[in-house]
C-alpha positions as CSV (number, residue, x, y, z in Angstrom):
1,X,-23.9,-10.1,-21.9
2,X,-20.4,-8.5,-22.2
3,X,-17.6,-10.0,-24.2
4,X,-14.7,-11.2,-22.2
5,X,-11.3,-9.8,-23.2
6,X,-8.5,-12.1,-24.4
7,X,-5.2,-12.4,-22.5
8,X,-3.5,-10.4,-25.3
9,X,-6.1,-7.6,-24.9
10,X,-5.5,-7.5,-21.1
11,X,-1.7,-7.6,-21.6
12,X,-1.9,-4.8,-24.1
13,X,-4.0,-2.6,-21.8
14,X,-1.4,-3.1,-19.1
15,X,1.5,-2.3,-21.4
16,X,-0.3,0.9,-22.6
17,X,-0.9,2.0,-19.0
18,X,2.7,1.4,-17.9
19,X,3.9,3.2,-21.0
20,X,2.0,6.3,-19.9
21,X,3.4,5.9,-16.4
22,X,7.0,5.7,-17.8
23,X,6.4,8.8,-19.9
24,X,5.4,10.8,-16.8
25,X,8.3,9.4,-14.8
26,X,10.7,10.5,-17.5
27,X,9.2,13.9,-17.6
28,X,9.6,14.1,-13.8
29,X,13.2,13.1,-14.0
30,X,13.9,15.6,-16.9
31,X,12.4,18.4,-14.8
32,X,13.8,17.5,-11.4
33,X,15.8,20.8,-11.4
34,X,13.2,23.0,-12.9
35,X,12.0,25.7,-10.5
36,X,8.4,25.4,-9.5
37,X,7.9,22.0,-11.2
38,X,5.4,19.7,-9.5
39,X,5.8,15.9,-9.9
40,X,3.2,14.3,-12.2
41,X,1.4,11.2,-10.9
42,X,-0.8,8.8,-12.8
43,X,-3.2,6.2,-11.3
44,X,-4.7,3.2,-13.1
45,X,-8.4,2.6,-13.4
46,X,-10.2,-0.6,-14.3
47,X,-12.0,-0.4,-17.6
48,X,-15.7,-0.9,-17.5
49,X,-18.0,-2.2,-20.3
50,X,-21.7,-1.7,-19.8
51,X,-21.3,-1.1,-16.1
52,X,-19.2,-4.2,-15.5
53,X,-15.4,-4.3,-15.1
54,X,-13.7,-6.3,-17.9
55,X,-10.3,-6.8,-16.3
56,X,-8.4,-4.3,-18.4
57,X,-6.7,-1.2,-17.1
58,X,-6.2,2.3,-18.3
59,X,-4.2,5.2,-17.2
60,X,-6.4,7.7,-15.3
61,X,-6.0,11.5,-15.5
62,X,-2.7,13.0,-14.7
63,X,-2.5,14.6,-11.2
64,X,0.1,16.9,-9.8
65,X,1.8,16.1,-6.5
66,X,0.5,18.6,-4.0
67,X,3.4,18.4,-1.6
68,X,5.0,21.7,-0.8
69,X,7.8,22.9,-3.1
70,X,11.1,23.2,-1.3
71,X,12.4,26.8,-0.8
72,X,15.9,27.2,-2.2
73,X,18.1,30.0,-1.0
74,X,20.0,31.6,-4.0
75,X,19.8,35.4,-4.1
76,X,21.5,35.4,-7.5
77,X,18.8,33.3,-9.1
78,X,16.5,35.2,-11.4
79,X,13.3,33.8,-9.8
80,X,14.4,34.6,-6.3
81,X,12.2,36.8,-4.2
82,X,13.4,39.8,-2.1
83,X,14.6,37.4,0.6
84,X,16.6,35.3,-1.9
85,X,14.4,32.2,-2.0
86,X,12.7,30.5,-4.9
87,X,10.5,27.4,-5.2
88,X,12.4,24.3,-6.3
89,X,10.9,21.1,-7.6
90,X,9.2,18.4,-5.5
91,X,10.7,15.5,-7.6
92,X,12.7,13.0,-5.6
93,X,15.1,11.2,-8.1
94,X,15.3,8.1,-5.9
95,X,11.5,7.7,-5.9
96,X,11.4,8.3,-9.6
97,X,14.1,5.7,-10.4
98,X,12.3,3.1,-8.2
99,X,9.0,3.9,-9.9
100,X,10.6,3.6,-13.3
101,X,12.1,0.2,-12.4
102,X,8.7,-1.0,-11.1
103,X,6.9,0.2,-14.3
104,X,9.5,-1.3,-16.5
105,X,9.2,-4.7,-14.9
106,X,5.4,-4.6,-15.0
107,X,5.6,-3.7,-18.7
108,X,8.0,-6.6,-19.3
109,X,5.6,-9.0,-17.4
110,X,2.7,-7.9,-19.6
111,X,4.9,-8.4,-22.7
112,X,5.7,-11.9,-21.6
113,X,1.9,-12.6,-21.1
114,X,1.3,-11.2,-24.6
115,X,4.0,-13.3,-26.2
116,X,2.9,-16.5,-24.3
117,X,-0.7,-16.0,-25.4
118,X,0.3,-15.4,-29.0
119,X,2.5,-18.6,-28.9
120,X,-0.4,-20.6,-27.4
121,X,-2.7,-19.4,-30.2
122,X,-0.1,-20.3,-32.8
123,X,0.3,-23.8,-31.3
124,X,-3.5,-24.3,-31.3
125,X,-3.6,-23.4,-35.0
126,X,-0.8,-25.9,-35.7
127,X,-2.8,-28.6,-33.9
128,X,-6.0,-27.8,-35.8
129,X,-4.1,-28.0,-39.1
130,X,-3.0,-31.6,-38.4
């Protein structure tokens, strides 16, 4: 029989996964103008204990966005080929900002669950003491 995870454990797993996602998003934004940079993606996986899902999540392996890199015409660029083109980055700042907002809100929601669970445990201990 597997042990069920508490609400705080589940919230912490969600916060950790969203923190990894936010780190990748910030790397993508920082490298938006880096030639040849491919956008990093992270997918979440459900954690499994003894072959059964336990409700917690974890960040899966980092993947690179396989979309084609845009060709930018700038003959003066040091990475330009003989025709004057070089590969740009496939990072779209609008998508990254939207993803960052979504990840931030999800992190905050998990934080509220964590705080609420902690407060409920504290209230229960106060009731037991009486």
